[in-house]
C-alpha positions in Angstrom: -7.4 41.5 -35.1 -11.1 40.5 -34.9 -12.5 40.0 -31.4 -15.2 37.5 -30.9 -17.8 37.1 -28.2 -16.3 35.1 -25.3 -18.9 32.4 -25.8 -17.7 31.9 -29.3 -14.0 31.8 -28.2 -15.0 29.2 -25.5 -16.9 27.0 -27.9 -14.1 27.3 -30.5 -11.5 26.0 -27.9 -13.9 23.2 -26.8 -14.3 22.1 -30.5 -10.5 22.2 -31.0 -10.2 19.8 -28.0 -12.6 17.4 -29.7 -11.1 17.7 -33.2 -8.3 15.3 -32.7 -9.2 11.6 -33.6 -7.2 10.2 -30.6 -8.9 12.6 -28.1 -12.3 11.8 -29.6 -11.6 8.0 -29.2 -10.4 8.6 -25.6 -13.7 10.4 -24.9 -15.6 7.5 -26.5 -13.8 5.1 -24.1 -14.4 7.4 -21.1 -18.1 7.4 -21.9 -18.3 3.7 -21.1 -16.2 3.9 -17.9 -13.3 5.6 -16.3 -9.8 4.6 -17.4 -6.3 5.1 -16.2 -3.4 6.0 -18.5 -2.2 2.4 -18.7 -5.7 1.4 -20.1 -5.6 4.1 -22.7 -2.0 3.4 -23.7 -2.8 -0.2 -24.2 -5.7 0.7 -26.5 -3.7 3.0 -28.8 -0.5 2.6 -30.8 1.1 5.7 -29.3 3.3 6.3 -26.4 2.2 6.9 -22.8 3.6 10.5 -23.0 1.5 11.2 -26.1 -1.6 9.8 -24.2 -0.8 12.1 -21.3 -0.6 15.1 -23.6 -4.0 14.4 -25.0 -5.4 13.9 -21.5 -3.8 17.2 -20.4 -5.6 19.0 -23.3 -8.9 17.5 -22.3 -8.4 18.4 -18.7 -7.4 22.0 -19.6 -10.8 22.3 -21.3 -12.5 20.6 -18.3 -13.9 18.0 -20.7 -12.6 15.3 -18.4 -12.0 15.1 -14.7 -9.7 12.8 -12.7 -9.9 10.7 -9.5 -6.8 9.6 -7.6 -6.6 6.2 -6.0 -3.2 5.8 -4.3 -0.7 6.0 -7.2 -3.3 5.7 -9.9 -5.2 8.5 -11.6 -8.5 7.6 -13.3 -10.0 9.8 -15.9 -13.8 10.2 -16.7 -16.0 12.5 -18.6 -16.8 15.7 -16.7 -20.6 15.7 -16.3 -20.5 19.2 -14.9 -19.1 20.7 -18.2 -21.6 23.1 -19.8 -21.5 21.1 -23.1 -21.6 17.7 -21.5 -25.1 16.9 -23.0 -23.9 17.7 -26.5 -20.8 15.6 -26.0 -22.8 12.7 -24.7 -25.1 13.0 -27.6 -22.2 12.8 -30.1 -20.4 10.0 -28.3 -23.6 7.8 -28.3 -23.4 7.7 -32.0 -20.0 6.0 -31.9 -19.6 2.3 -31.5 -18.2 1.2 -28.1 -18.1 -2.6 -28.7 -14.3 -2.6 -28.8 -13.9 -0.7 -25.5 -12.1 -3.2 -23.4 -12.0 -3.7 -19.6 -9.1 -2.5 -17.6 -5.6 -3.6 -18.6 -4.2 -2.5 -15.3 -2.9 -5.2 -12.9 -4.5 -3.4 -10.0 -7.6 -5.1 -8.6 -10.7 -3.1 -9.0 -12.8 -2.7 -5.9 
């Protein structure tokens, strides 16, 4: 079995995390503002458990971080990630005009 430099393995896993269209669209939305799962579920034609699996994959790679507010969990891009600058550069090339405001019924403060 071929062994690669750890940096190559790390970058490979990072790129795999970005390679799914749903995850990339989630990141595009998180670039605009943080979202809860209900926001993301409303934006996609997939189930809440499927959205949660995509978020889990992005969290495992530390591409996104979360903030808890009572029973709600809000997700945002992780600005501390070593590749954040490259991700931001890529996401700026995607149109964000259709990123809606929150669909949650919770009042934003």
